[in-house]
N, CA, C and O of each residue as an XYZ file, in Angstrom:
468
protein
N     132.031    107.529     73.070
C     133.065    108.416     73.440
C     132.851    109.808     73.405
O     132.359    110.309     72.394
N     133.126    110.429     74.282
C     132.877    111.606     74.573
C     133.725    112.517     73.549
O     134.717    111.983     73.051
N     133.356    114.136     73.111
C     134.064    114.446     72.502
C     135.234    115.205     73.244
O     135.309    114.968     74.450
N     136.210    116.128     72.681
C     137.222    116.061     73.081
C     136.915    118.555     73.690
O     136.438    119.315     72.847
N     137.116    118.807     74.377
C     137.029    119.912     74.998
C     137.711    120.975     74.177
O     138.853    120.681     73.823
N     137.247    122.159     73.798
C     137.553    122.722     72.529
C     137.451    124.039     73.020
O     136.492    124.360     73.723
N     138.920    125.352     72.525
C     138.682    126.639     72.921
C     137.767    127.301     72.234
O     137.230    127.043     71.157
N     137.563    128.800     73.487
C     136.460    129.703     73.161
C     136.692    130.181     71.380
O     136.028    131.016     70.766
N     137.499    129.595     71.015
C     137.410    130.235     69.679
C     137.176    129.120     69.068
O     136.831    129.868     68.153
N     137.017    128.070     68.656
C     136.744    126.960     67.759
C     135.390    126.987     68.113
O     134.652    126.920     67.130
N     135.044    127.033     68.769
C     133.544    126.891     69.902
C     132.342    128.541     69.309
O     131.143    128.786     69.442
N     133.530    129.297     68.660
C     132.955    130.223     67.988
C     133.389    129.753     66.166
O     132.788    130.337     65.265
N     133.783    129.356     66.041
C     134.242    129.323     64.272
C     132.868    127.854     64.492
O     131.823    128.042     63.868
N     132.933    127.026     65.026
C     132.051    126.428     64.774
C     130.467    126.835     64.821
O     129.647    126.367     64.031
N     130.191    127.645     65.718
C     128.883    128.442     65.922
C     128.679    129.015     64.819
O     127.529    128.939     64.387
N     130.025    130.008     63.745
C     129.683    131.067     63.360
C     129.527    130.240     61.711
O     128.956    130.851     60.808
N     130.102    128.803     61.465
C     130.613    128.065     60.612
C     129.199    127.999     59.041
O     128.542    127.122     58.479
N     129.287    128.760     58.987
C     127.477    128.829     57.868
C     126.412    128.534     58.052
O     125.538    127.811     57.573
N     126.714    129.766     59.505
C     125.393    129.965     60.505
C     123.842    130.397     59.452
O     122.729    129.884     59.571
N     124.106    131.067     58.839
C     122.850    131.110     57.825
C     122.238    129.806     58.207
O     121.423    129.739     59.127
N     122.769    128.353     57.238
C     121.951    127.579     56.564
C     121.627    126.554     58.050
O     120.553    126.018     58.325
N     122.688    126.510     58.713
C     122.250    126.085     60.108
C     121.025    126.151     60.372
O     120.057    125.427     60.138
N     121.244    127.469     61.084
C     119.964    128.753     61.469
C     118.920    128.474     60.894
O     117.972    128.611     61.667
N     118.522    128.036     59.573
C     117.397    127.603     58.499
C     117.120    126.195     58.946
O     116.008    125.910     59.390
N     117.997    125.377     58.859
C     117.464    123.645     59.188
C     117.026    123.663     60.960
O     116.064    123.059     61.436
N     117.743    124.288     61.522
C     117.571    124.833     63.315
C     116.257    125.050     63.390
O     115.744    124.545     64.389
N     115.354    125.772     62.501
C     113.644    126.637     62.877
C     113.479    125.866     62.419
O     112.748    125.285     63.221
N     113.638    124.865     61.120
C     112.584    124.185     60.601
C     112.702    123.242     61.806
O     111.502    123.154     62.066
N     113.236    122.571     62.610
C     113.923    121.568     62.766
C     112.681    122.156     64.353
O     111.833    121.283     64.540
N     112.561    123.140     65.157
C     112.025    123.378     65.861
C     110.399    123.685     65.618
O     109.567    123.305     66.441
N     110.095    124.283     64.617
C     108.983    124.286     64.385
C     108.432    123.409     63.841
O     107.337    123.146     64.337
N     108.784    122.694     62.827
C     107.819    121.365     61.895
C     108.077    119.896     62.430
O     109.098    119.380     62.884
N     107.172    119.545     62.282
C     106.966    117.686     63.179
C     108.011    116.966     62.385
O     108.845    116.161     62.799
N     107.861    117.297     61.465
C     109.164    115.740     60.513
C     109.869    116.898     59.605
O     109.347    117.644     58.776
N     110.912    116.824     59.932
C     111.492    117.618     59.200
C     113.046    116.357     57.671
O     112.955    115.182     58.027
N     113.314    116.387     57.354
C     114.650    116.103     56.230
C     114.916    116.473     55.562
O     114.340    116.982     54.600
N     116.823    116.240     56.078
C     117.637    117.423     55.224
C     118.694    116.470     54.853
O     119.199    115.506     55.428
N     118.915    117.182     53.426
C     118.771    116.497     52.646
C     119.758    116.538     51.587
O     120.688    117.268     51.931
N     119.932    116.013     50.368
C     120.760    116.433     49.112
C     120.576    116.235     47.826
O     119.407    115.861     47.726
N     121.164    116.280     46.557
C     119.871    116.009     45.553
C     121.312    114.482     45.059
O     122.532    114.594     45.187
N     120.539    113.251     44.526
C     120.801    112.622     44.197
C     121.330    111.170     44.853
O     121.542    110.112     44.259
N     121.435    111.401     45.917
C     121.573    110.734     47.317
C     120.380    109.925     47.039
O     119.297    110.402     46.698
N     120.684    108.420     47.236
C     119.968    107.699     47.600
C     119.517    107.184     48.531
O     118.909    106.179     48.161
N     119.471    107.322     49.639
C     119.510    107.093     50.925
C     118.284    108.478     51.585
O     117.360    108.542     52.396
N     119.202    109.647     50.386
C     117.789    110.656     50.941
C     115.998    109.974     50.393
O     114.968    109.814     51.047
N     116.284    109.759     49.125
C     114.990    109.236     48.264
C     114.018    108.434     49.126
O     112.822    108.544     49.400
N     115.165    107.437     49.504
C     114.747    105.732     50.980
C     113.844    106.342     52.152
O     112.834    105.742     52.521
N     114.190    107.395     52.648
C     114.112    107.690     53.743
C     112.903    108.930     52.854
O     112.511    109.814     53.616
N     112.598    108.977     52.049
C     111.598    110.304     51.647
C     110.233    109.181     51.085
O     109.069    109.512     50.863
N     110.639    108.274     51.005
C     110.250    107.472     49.814
C     109.183    106.717     51.143
O     107.956    106.803     51.206
N     110.304    105.836     52.315
C     109.523    105.390     53.379
C     108.533    106.274     54.036
O     107.530    105.604     54.282
N     108.379    107.712     54.486
C     107.542    108.845     55.416
C     106.487    108.789     53.789
O     105.316    108.805     54.169
N     106.529    108.735     52.278
C     105.693    109.647     51.999
C     104.893    107.480     52.407
O     103.852    107.511     53.062
N     105.205    106.567     52.172
C     104.484    105.473     52.055
C     103.384    105.465     53.457
O     102.170    105.261     53.475
N     104.221    105.733     54.448
C     103.812    105.448     55.631
C     102.468    106.993     55.768
O     101.516    107.021     56.547
N     102.804    107.953     54.872
C     101.795    109.112     54.683
C     101.566    110.118     55.972
O     100.588    110.356     56.681
N     103.364    110.750     55.933
C     104.241    111.082     57.047
C     104.197    112.295     56.568
O     104.987    112.214     55.627
N     103.638    113.820     56.590
C     103.492    114.671     56.375
C     105.676    115.296     56.371
O     106.206    115.496     57.464
N     106.160    115.400     55.604
C     107.364    116.042     56.281
C     108.131    117.251     55.725
O     108.481    116.988     54.574
N     108.466    118.295     56.051
C     109.432    119.475     54.919
C     110.696    119.051     54.988
O     111.180    118.722     56.071
N     111.580    118.991     53.533
C     112.634    118.549     52.805
C     113.505    119.496     52.356
O     113.196    120.020     51.286
N     114.406    119.819     52.831
C     115.211    120.810     53.149
C     116.687    120.231     52.159
O     117.561    119.398     52.399
N     116.357    121.341     50.730
C     117.700    120.127     50.212
C     118.976    121.206     49.926
O     118.918    122.177     49.172
N     119.898    120.866     50.560
C     121.626    121.452     50.236
C     122.404    120.897     49.478
O     123.159    119.971     49.775
N     122.232    121.648     47.973
C     123.421    120.925     47.093
C     123.658    119.491     46.952
O     123.036    118.702     47.663
N     124.638    119.035     45.961
C     124.562    117.603     45.748
C     126.085    117.459     45.969
O     126.823    118.324     46.442
N     126.614    115.581     45.332
C     127.764    115.465     45.143
C     128.696    116.776     44.771
O     129.252    116.969     45.853
N     129.035    117.470     44.152
C     129.358    118.200     43.204
C     129.681    119.699     44.309
O     130.674    120.421     44.402
N     128.543    119.713     44.916
C     128.625    121.775     45.226
C     128.130    121.725     46.822
O     128.181    120.653     47.426
N     127.673    122.875     47.435
C     127.535    123.136     48.258
C     128.234    121.808     50.311
O     127.783    121.789     51.456
N     129.181    121.195     49.753
C     129.898    120.300     50.564
C     129.514    121.308     52.226
O     128.756    121.092     53.173
N     130.415    122.332     51.915
C     130.912    122.848     53.107
C     129.781    123.600     54.029
O     129.993    124.032     55.162
N     128.633    123.665     53.372
C     127.126    123.864     54.244
C     126.134    122.398     54.571
O     125.108    122.173     55.212
N     126.880    121.769     53.921
C     126.110    120.415     54.841
C     127.717    120.214     55.719
O     127.611    119.377     56.616
N     128.785    120.679     55.632
C     129.267    120.114     56.715
C     129.404    121.063     57.651
O     130.259    121.198     58.527
N     128.681    121.560     57.432
C     128.293    123.074     59.099
C     126.828    122.186     59.456
O     126.317    122.366     60.561
N     126.218    121.275     58.524
C     124.991    121.048     59.838
C     125.075    119.128     60.002
O     124.070    118.422     60.089
N     126.561    118.591     60.012
C     127.171    117.814     60.179
C     127.029    117.828     61.231
O     126.531    117.137     62.121
N     127.993    119.552     60.967
C     128.970    119.392     62.307
C     127.144    120.106     64.014
O     126.756    119.751     65.127
N     126.959    120.681     63.443
C     125.266    121.377     64.194
C     124.917    119.813     65.010
O     125.304    119.348     66.081
N     123.886    119.228     63.794
C     123.866    117.408     64.223
C     124.627    116.683     64.945
O     124.165    116.043     65.889
N     125.815    116.664     64.650
C     126.474    115.076     65.537
C     126.327    114.230     64.089
O     127.416    113.855     63.654
N     125.549    113.989     63.544
C     124.935    113.409     62.274
C     126.162    112.913     61.445
O     126.876    113.885     61.691
N     126.848    112.217     60.740
C     127.789    111.897     60.046
C     127.002    111.734     58.037
O     127.941    111.758     57.241
N     126.476    111.683     57.768
C     125.479    111.789     56.499
C     123.829    112.031     56.478
O     123.011    112.509     57.263
N     123.792    111.452     55.178
C     122.372    112.505     54.282
C     121.871    111.120     54.405
O     122.494    110.105     54.093
N     120.392    111.204     55.009
C     119.917    112.440     55.441
C     119.956    112.252     56.952
O     120.138    111.359     57.779
N     119.720    113.418     56.893
C     119.643    113.582     58.544
C     117.684    114.045     58.751
O     117.162    115.115     58.441
N     117.190    113.146     59.193
C     115.831    113.052     59.804
C     115.663    113.796     61.132
O     116.602    114.005     61.900
N     114.002    114.302     61.415
C     114.342    114.931     63.076
C     113.016    115.092     62.798
O     112.533    115.494     61.740
N     112.054    114.532     64.480
C     110.667    114.126     63.850
C     110.599    115.187     65.995
O     111.222    114.999     67.040
N     110.030    115.696     65.771
C     109.379    116.511     66.837
C     110.384    117.035     67.411
O     110.193    117.454     68.552
N     111.598    117.161     66.878
C     112.585    118.374     67.524
C     114.134    117.378     67.998
O     115.064    117.532     68.789
N     113.753    116.439     67.085
C     114.723    114.958     67.967
C     115.303    113.922     66.433
O     114.450    113.562     65.621
N     116.912    113.524     66.210
C     117.541    113.888     65.048
C     117.187    111.725     65.366
O     117.625    111.002     66.260
N     116.531    111.489     64.529
C     115.856    110.092     64.324
C     117.845    109.135     63.336
O     118.469    108.083     63.470
N     117.936    110.053     62.724
C     119.148    109.375     61.866
C     118.871    109.593     60.428
O     118.490    110.646     59.919
N     119.056    108.720     59.970
C     119.171    108.732     58.435
C     118.306    108.042     58.125
O     117.363    107.937     58.910
N     118.285    107.276     56.819
C     117.121    106.416     56.085
C     117.140    104.826     57.294
O     116.283    104.218     57.935
N     118.292    104.730     57.130
C     118.351    103.158     57.656
C     117.370    103.291     58.976
O     116.628    102.353     59.267
N     117.401    104.508     59.767
C     116.918    104.205     61.383
C     115.154    105.005     61.326
O     114.205    104.991     62.109
N     115.419    105.689     59.867
C     113.926    105.944     59.622
C     113.222    104.800     59.619
O     112.229    104.499     60.281
N     113.839    104.173     58.795
C     112.583    102.655     58.001
C     112.245    102.298     59.444
O     111.182    102.523     60.024
N     113.607    101.555     60.038
C     112.925    100.735     61.754
C     112.789    101.062     62.504
O     113.131    100.528     63.560
N     112.212    102.126     62.394
C     111.328    103.209     63.653
C     110.191    103.357     63.023
O     109.297    103.231     63.859
N     109.769    103.555     62.004
C     108.436    102.953     61.124
C     108.130    101.856     60.900
O     106.950    101.582     61.117
N     108.963    100.848     60.420
C     107.953     99.409     60.851
C     108.525     99.262     62.158
O     109.679     99.107     61.758
N     108.608     99.202     63.163
C     108.030     99.003     64.701
C     107.331    100.155     65.735
O     107.149    100.156     66.952
N     106.989    101.266     64.520
C     105.784    102.106     64.785
C     107.096    103.179     65.935
O     106.636    104.310     66.092
N     108.118    103.043     66.468
C     108.594    103.828     67.009
C     108.625    105.264     66.586
O     108.848    106.244     67.297
N     108.471    105.237     65.834
C     108.575    107.092     64.961
C     106.743    107.576     65.062
O     106.436    108.700     65.459
N     105.815    106.675     64.696
C     104.861    107.264     64.589
C     103.977    107.567     66.260
O     103.057    108.329     66.557
N     104.722    106.644     67.010
C     104.785    107.207     68.586
C     105.666    108.309     69.039
O     105.382    108.848     70.109
N     106.760    108.741     68.330
C     107.250    109.785     68.527
C     106.272    111.146     68.143
O     105.930    112.054     68.900
N     106.094    111.041     67.344
C     105.428    112.236     66.437
C     103.973    112.026     66.944
O     103.282    112.893     66.409
N     103.204    111.215     67.774
C     102.470    111.515     68.296
C     102.515    112.000     69.858
O     101.730    112.787     70.387
N     103.644    111.329     70.473
C     103.694    112.252     72.066
C     104.418    113.670     71.616
O     104.619    114.552     72.451
């Protein structure tokens, strides 16, 4: 599904919406091999981190709030990444998805291949 075109004003609003938070994550994604972006108390974030831990893969974890706070910051990250849920897992700058996708890629060896390549 293709996104609709947006006006320059909308594009500017998207780019500036919690830009500091987006910049923090974008910089980590650019410089760190594996980044997990999450929120407190979310069981899916815990699953993804646990799967990476079990596989012995080091990662940088960035947490922004929980269910009752900082939702706007997380919304900015969802808009930026184009991924609707948390966690957001990035490997070598590529968004691989959330917990389900991370576990599947670890099981198939695809995540390790992406990390090595």
